[in-house]
N, C-alpha and C positions, 0 to 999 in steps of 0.2 A: 504494500500500500504506500502511495506517495503523498506526503503531507507537506504543504507549504505553510509558512508562518512569518509574521513580522516578529522582530526580536522580543518585544515586550510580552508576547503571548507564550513564550517558552515555559515559564514557571506557572503562568495562569492556567494553561490547559495542556500544552504539548506533552510535558513529562508525565502528567496524570493519565492522559489518553494512552500513551505508549505502554505504561505499566499495566493498566487495566486491559487494554487490547491484547497484550501478549499473554495474559491469563487465558483468554478465550481462544486465541489463535497463535499458539507458540511457534508454529511452523511458518507463519507469514512474516516476511521481512518488511520493516517499516523504514522507508527512505525519507529523510528530512531535507527540505530545501528552504533556506532563508531567502525570501524575496519580498519586494514591496507589494502592496496590495494590488496594484494594477497588473503587475507581472503574474501574480497568482491567478487572478480571474482569467487572464488570457490563457494561461496554462491549463486551467480547469476546463475552459470552453473547448480547448483543442485536444483534451484528453491526455495531457502530459502530467497532470496532477489529479489525484482522486478527491482531495479536500484541502481547504486552506483556512487559515486564521488571518483575517484581514482587518484593516482599520476602516471603520464606518464614518460617514455614509459613503457607499460606493455601490455600483451596479454594473452588470454586464449581461448582454443578451444571453438567454437560456442558461443562466447560472442562478441557482437557488441560494439565498442568503438569509441568515437569521442572526439577530443580535444575541450574544451569549454573555456579555459582561460589559459593565460601564464603570468608569473611574473618573474622579474629579481631576482637575489640573492643579499643578503646583508651579510656583515661581522659584527658580534656583538662582541664588546670588551669593556673593562672598560674605562671610561673617564680617561685620563692621560696616556694611553698606547701610545707609540710613533706613532703607525699607526693610531690612532684615529683622528689625525689631517689631514690625507690624504683626499682629495676630493673624490677619488675613490681608490679601491685596485685592484691589479692584482694577478694572481696565484703566480708569482715569489715573492710577498711580504710575502708569507707563508712559505718560505723555512726553516726558523729558528723557526717556531711556532708550537704549539700543536693546532690542530683544532678538533672541535666537529661536527660530522655529523650524519645524520639519518642512523640507522643500515640497512644493506643490506636486511635482511629478512623482514623488514617493506615495502620497496619499491625497489626491485632489479634494475629495469631499471633506476630509479631516482638516486640511489647510483652509478651505473656504469657510467651513463652519466656525473655526477658531477666529479668523479675521472678521467674520460677520458679528461675532460676539463683541469684539472691540468696537466695531462701527455702530452697533446698536446702543452702545454706551457713549457714543459721540467721542470716541477716543481714537487717535491715530498715533502710534508710537513714533518717536523721532526717527528711528531707523530700524529696519528689519533685515536681518541676515539669515539666509537659509542654509540648512545642512541636511544631509541624508541620514544621519544617525543621531538619535537623542544623546548618545554618550558624548559625541563631539561637542554638541551645544552645551552640555552640562559642564564639561571640562573647561571650555572657554569662559563660561560664566564664572566658574570657580577662580579663574585668573583675573577676574574683575573687568572683563571686556564687554560685559553686557549681562542681560538677564535671560535665562533660558525658560521657556514656557513648555512644560512637558506633562504628560499624564502621570498620575501619582505613582504607578508602579515603575515607570521608567526612572522616576526620581530616586528609587530605592538603590540604584547603582551608583549614586553620586558619592564623591569623596566625603570623608567625615568633616573636613574643614569648611564646609559650605552651609548655607542656611536654606532650609526648605520652608516656604511660606504658602499655605493654602491660597488658591486663587479663586475668588468668587466670580463665576461667570453665569450666575443664575441657573437656568435650566440646561446649559450647555455642558455636556460631558464628553469624554473620550469613550468611544464604544468599540468593542471587538466583535466581529461577526464571523460566523462559521459559514463557509461557502462550499457548495458541492454542485455537481451536475446532475447526478441521477441517484436518488436515495434508494431506489429499488435494488441496486447492486448490493448483495449480501454483506460484503465487508464494509461498505460505506454505511449501510444501515446499522450495523453493529457499532461502528464508530459514533454515529449520531446518538444511538441509545446510551452509549457510555457518557457522552457529553451531557445529555439530558439528566442522567443519574447523578453526575458530578454536581450539577447545578442544584438538583433537588436536595442533595446531601450537604450543600453549603460549601463545596470545594470549588475554587480555592479560597473563597473569601473568609470563611469561618474556621476551617479545619487546618489550614496551612499557616503555622504561626508566623512565618516570615512575611507572608502576604497580608496577614491580619493587621500587621503594623502599618500597612499602607492604606488601610481603610477603603479597599476596593469593594464596591457594593454589588451583590447579586440579589439583595433583599431590601425592600419588598418588591421593587419593580421588575426583578428578573426571574423570580421563582414561580413555579407552576401555580396557576390558579389565582394569583394575587393581583395581576395587572395584565391588561391587554398588550403591554409593551413586551412581555415575554411570556409565552405559554408553550411549554415543551411539548404539549400534546397537540398544539395547533398545526395546521398544514404549513409547509414551508412556502415562502414567498418566491415565486418565479417571476423574473423580470423579462418581459417580451419586448 
């Protein structure tokens, strides 16, 4: 089985999926491919990947996508920066700052949604610099070159000498989606069942202590039967 993923989904789902999947299918080899979201959907549509973990919002013809996790944003900045003492930050706090963001070609929907959140708050950062990896933006921010805006789990890889400040963007969150082409394929169906079960059981948000510290939420909006925004029993959404 061929699984694509964005880097921040590794501990969120990929390692759990492999461990549980291997229990049911010990003879099936799982090949992992780190790709950006656009590349994953292209590979799934062309049959080069069986499933992928992508950054939302995103779509591709004849690919089924379901949101499986959401996490708030954090601002990463050096200790000693005047804003590092704030309990939370808002878009207006960035008006005189340089910010580091994920490049649009890595995750167009993610990029556009994040910028839209700033614009809705009538805020335009002084300068925006784009990078392909969250880790690059985080390390540049730690050197005092700007402020990195990243999903909370991505912030967990930050060096110890930096400040992590929750970023209040209202109803805007970073979301991870699970993308497939054909759920009727037995191996893909089993993988989807495992992901549904992980969410029902509260993994990774509640039962993985490392992730619990990052406050990634699958509840109440992501668990079965509690909200229309995530229903593990609901049909998958196919984009035509």
